[in-house]
C-alpha positions as CSV (number, residue, x, y, z in Angstrom):
1,M,0.2,134.5,137.3
2,T,-1.4,133.7,140.7
3,G,-2.6,130.5,142.1
4,T,-1.3,127.0,142.3
5,K,-1.3,124.4,139.6
6,T,-0.9,120.7,140.2
7,W,0.7,118.3,137.7
8,N,0.9,114.7,138.7
9,A,3.6,112.2,137.6
10,E,2.8,108.5,137.8
11,I,5.6,105.9,137.4
12,S,4.9,102.3,136.3
13,I,7.5,99.6,136.4
14,T,7.3,96.3,134.6
15,E,9.8,93.5,135.0
16,I,10.1,90.7,132.4
17,D,13.0,88.3,132.9
18,S,16.1,90.4,133.1
19,E,14.6,93.5,131.6
20,V,12.9,96.4,133.4
21,R,10.6,98.9,131.6
22,A,9.4,102.1,133.2
23,E,6.8,104.6,132.1
24,A,6.6,108.1,133.5
25,R,3.2,109.8,132.8
26,L,2.7,113.5,133.4
27,R,-0.9,114.5,133.9
28,G,-2.5,117.9,134.6
29,K,-0.8,119.9,131.9
30,E,-3.1,121.5,129.2
31,G,-2.7,119.7,125.9
32,G,-2.9,116.2,127.3
33,Q,-0.4,113.9,129.1
34,L,3.2,113.2,128.2
35,V,4.7,109.7,128.6
36,G,8.4,109.0,129.0
37,Q,9.8,105.6,128.6
38,G,13.0,103.9,129.9
39,S,14.4,100.5,130.3
40,A,17.3,98.6,131.9
41,R,18.7,95.2,131.5
42,C,20.9,93.3,133.9
43,N,24.3,92.3,132.4
44,P,24.5,88.4,132.7
45,A,28.0,88.9,134.3
46,D,26.6,91.2,137.0
47,E,24.8,90.3,140.2
48,N,21.0,90.8,139.8
49,V,19.9,93.6,142.1
50,P,16.3,94.5,141.0
51,D,16.3,97.9,142.8
52,I,19.2,99.1,140.6
53,G,17.3,98.1,137.4
54,D,14.2,99.9,138.7
55,E,16.2,103.0,139.4
56,L,17.9,103.1,136.0
57,A,14.7,102.4,134.1
58,V,12.8,105.1,136.0
59,A,15.6,107.6,135.7
60,R,15.6,107.0,131.9
61,A,11.8,107.3,131.7
62,M,11.9,110.6,133.6
63,S,14.8,111.9,131.5
64,D,12.7,111.1,128.4
65,L,9.7,112.9,129.9
66,S,11.8,116.0,130.8
67,H,13.1,116.2,127.2
68,Q,9.6,116.0,125.8
69,L,8.5,118.8,128.2
70,L,11.5,120.9,127.0
71,Q,10.6,120.3,123.4
72,R,7.0,121.3,124.0
73,A,8.2,124.4,125.8
74,A,10.4,125.3,122.9
75,H,7.5,124.8,120.5
76,D,5.2,126.9,122.6
77,I,7.9,129.7,122.8
78,E,8.3,129.6,119.0
79,A,4.5,129.7,118.4
80,H,4.2,132.7,120.8
81,T,7.2,134.7,119.5
82,A,7.3,133.6,115.9
83,R,11.0,133.2,116.3
84,P,13.0,130.0,116.5
85,V,14.4,128.8,119.8
86,E,18.1,128.4,119.4
87,R,19.0,127.2,122.8
88,L,17.0,126.0,125.8
89,R,18.8,125.0,128.9
90,A,17.7,122.0,130.9
């Protein structure tokens, strides 16, 4: 394989009251885009620090996205080799 491929990740953050929702979209991969989702909620007993909620929601969305990408890779390996993938390390 030679050349450079570009995949773009776009993060969207939405705040509604004490809940933050994030979406991580991966574009540029053949087979369409993948979308990871994450959320965070401020505990009423804690100080409200919006940046922390954003970080948690985005981290969870990116984690979801990475798991989807690993699942797709496992599926593609199985389709190519006709053998089940028993273990795939993250």
